N, C-alpha and C positions, 0 to 999 in steps of 0.2 A: 504494500500500500504506500502511495506517495506521501512523503512528509511535507506538508504545506508550511510555508514560512509565515503563515498568518493564523489567527484564531478569531472566530466569530464571537461577538459579544453575547450572542444567544447561548453560548456554551459556558459563560462565566457565571459562577454562583454569586448572587448579590449578598453583600455582607453589611451587617449593622455596625454603626460606629459606637464605640463605648466612650462614655464621657466621665471625666473627673468632675467637671462642672459644666453642665449644659447651659448655653451653647458656646461657652467661652474657652474651655480647655479640654480638648479630646485626649483620651488615652491613645498611645501609639502614633502620635503626630507631634509636629513642632508648632509651638505657639510663640509669638513674639510680643513682648510687653515693652512699649516705648514711653518715653516721657523725659521732661527736663530734669536735671540733677536736683535732688531735694524735694521732689514732688510726691514722694512716698511709694515709688515702685517696689523697692526692696522691702519696705515695711509691710505692705499689703501681702506680698508673697511669703514673707516670714510668717505672718498670721495664718495664711492659707496652709502653709506647710505644717504649722503647729496643729491646726485642726485635723489635718490628715493623719498626723502622727498619733493622735489620741482618739480618732474616730468621733470627732465632734460634729460641728455643723458648717456647712458652706456659707458664704456671705449672704445668700438669699434665704437662709434658714433651713435648707434641706439637710436632713441628717445623713452623715457619712456612714455607710453600712458597717465598716470595720476599720480599725487602725491599720495604717500602711507605712511602709518604709520610704524615706525621702533622702535625696542627695541634694544638699545646698552648697554649691561651689561659688565662693565669693573671692574676688581678687582685690577688692578695695579696702576691706576691713579685717582687722586681726581677729582670729577665731576665738581667742581666749578673753580679750578685754572688751570686745564689741559684739561679735556674732552670737556667742553662747548666752551672754546676758540678755540680748534681744529675744533669743529663742525662749529663754526661761520666762521673761516678762510676758511673752505671748502665750504662755501655758503649754509649751511643747513638751512632748516626751522625747528627751534628747537621746534616749537609747534607740530611737527609731530614725534619727536624722544623722546622716554621715557627711563627710567631705573627703575628697581624694587628696592624699598627702602629696605635696609638691614642694619644690625649692627653686632658687634662682638657677641652679645647675640643671634641674630637671623640671622646667615649667610645664604646666598642663596646657595642651592645645586641644582644639575641637577634634583633631584627627588622632588624638592619643588613644592607644588601645586600652588604657586604664579606665576610660569612661565606660566602654562596653563591659569590661571585666567587673567593675564595681556594680553596675546595674544588675548583671547576672548573679553575682554573689549575694547581693542584698535582696534580690527580687524587688527592686525599687519600682514604685509606681509613679514617682515624680522626680524629675531631675531639673534643678534650677541653676542656670549659669548666669552669674551676676558680676560685672556686665559682660555681655558677649564680646564686646570689642577687645577685652583684655585676653581673650583666649584664641584669637587669630595670630598667625605668625607675623613677623615684622617686615615681611618682604612685599607688602602691598596686597596680600591675600584677600583682605576684607573689601578692598576697593576694586578688585578685578572680578568682572562678571563670571569669567570661566572658572577661576579658582574658588570664588565664593560659592558658586553653584555646586561644585564638586564637594566642597566641605559640607555644605548644608544637605546635599543629597545623601551623603554617607551618614550624617547624623539622623536624618529622617528614616533611613533603613534600620538603624539601631533602635530607634523609638518604636518602629512597627514590629520589629523582631521580638522585642521583650514587652510589648504592650505598655510601654512607659510613656507618660506624658512628659514632654521636654518643653520647658519654658525658658526662653532666652530674654534676658532683660537688657535693653539697649537705650543709650542716650540719643536724644534728638540733635540734629545739627542746628545751627543758629539762623538759618534762612527763614525769613518771615514770609507768611502767605503760602500759597500753593497747597496741594493736597497733602493731608497729614501722613498718608502712607509713604510719601516720598521724602519725609524729613528725617528718617532714620540715618544714622551714620553708616557709611559703607555702601556697597552695591545694593541696588534694588532687588537683586536676586535673593538676598537674605529674607526679605519680606515675601518674595514670590514663592519660596519653598514653604514658608509657614502657612498652615491651614487656617490659623486664626491670628489676627493681629489686634492687640489691645493697646489702649493709650490712657495714660494718667495725666490729668490736668487739675489745676486749682480753680476754685470758684473765685470770680473777680472781686466780689465784695466781702466774702468770708474766706480768707486764704486757708484757714484750718480745715475747710471742707474740700475734699478732692473727689474727682469723678473717674471711675474706671469705665471706659467706653470701648466698644468693639468697632473697629474701622475696616476690618476684613473678616469675612466668614465664608469659608469654602464648603463647609459640611452641614450647615444648618442655617435657618433664617437668622439674620443678624440680631444679636441680643441688645436689650436696652442698657442704659448706663446703670452702674451701681455706685452709690455714694459712700464715702467713709470719712471719718474725722481723725485728724492727728492733733490732739489737744495737749497743751503744755502741762495741764493739771491732771487730766484723767487718762492721757495716753491715746491709744488707738481704739476706735469703735466703728464697726460697720453700721451704716444707716439703712442700706437696702436699695432695692431697685427704684429708679426714678426715670422720668421722661426727658430730663435734661441731657443734652449731648455735650460731651467735653470737647467742643470745637471752638475755634476762635470766633465764629460768627453766631454762636448760640444766643438765643433770646434771654435777656435778663429776667429772672423771676422774683428777684428780691425787692422788698419794699424800700422806697426812697426816703424813709424816715431816719431819725437819729439812731445810731447803732448801739442800742441799750441791750441789756440781758434779755428782756422780753422780746425785743426785735429779733435777736438771734434764735430764741426758742420758736417763735412763730415761723421763721423762715425754714428751720429744720423740719418742723411739722409739715409745712407746705411741701417741702421737698419730698418727704416720705410719702405724701399722698398724690404726687404728680402722676405716678404710673398706674396706681390701682388703689382701691379701698384697702385699709389695713386694720386688723384687730386693734381695738383701743389699748388693750393690755400690752401688745407688742410695742406700741409707740411709747407708752408710759414706762415700760421696762428699759427701753433704749435710752430714754431721757434720764432715767434714774442713774444709769451707768455714766452719764455726763454730769452727775451731781445736780440735776434739776428735779425739784419736788413735784409730786403729782398735782398739787394745787396750782403751781405755776403752769404746768402743762395744760391743765384743763382751762385755765384762764386764757392762755395763748390760743388754744383751739377755738374757744368761744369767740375771741376777738377777730379771728380770720374767717369765721363763718363755717366751721366744721359742724356737720350734722352726724347723728348716730342712728344706726338701725341694727336690728337683731337678726342673725342668721344662724340657724342650728345651734342655738344656745350661746352664741358668741356675739358680743357687741363690736360692730365695725364703725370706724370713722370714715367719713366721706367729705370730699371737698368739691364744691360745685365748680364747673369750668371757669367761670369768671373769677373765682377766688384763686384757682390754680395759677392764673396769669398775673396775680398780684393786685387784682382790683377788688377792693372790699366794698 
């Protein structure tokens, strides 16, 4: 029988995509997380890694079925005085989070066989490379379309082989304007290989609020933004899904009044209700983690026009469309 050089798609068995966090981070694929330095890229991924290591919850509240092993490879911070304290502060089980030993004489590169070996030995389900720029060679590999595609293609094969989610954290270049997908440092082929590209930005009026938005999604409908807070007093806190997009041209939703404490509370509540109705207790609990009393939360909710209704024994808060836009 003749051996044909082709195969019909009708003979291919369709496969389901497994997700670490739908639709943002797929297992067995490469995800790119971009943002400016200091905007919270590493922090949000450390908290995600911590939740995965303990079998906690995803940023949208979904329960993780079981604790899993993680590799967090950071080139910019010391593992002893910076990374481990941040992991512990995030509530991580550090016995489930590893890093690959390297030195100036034996630096780790994306083509290094130690990456695949460590994923195999640990049966890791998540590998975080932070920042990806530090793990390319110094011969222009990151900026060469041919070289970058070869490196990324090999990493994608490893991710698929071991069903491990790979998240590459990258800095943005300084160019203003243009499509956000093209602002990553290095060749566009880095983003091209990634099946999901995420971006972190700050809110214009409340810089402690950040948005994690999806700007490319090849495997599922594009997900909405997820907000989080990095507060100097209470630390890190996920807020949840919202309809605000973390783009330069996004519509301002914040009230133009003096920035008091109650102003901040009202705008966080409004942000939490932009995407969908939310159980009242979930909002109250989130605000408690930010050291805001229930009395203040209820006062703020009333002032911005939040209404309540009961569904299956749970009270939900709802914000009318005109209030979502900041018009009271």
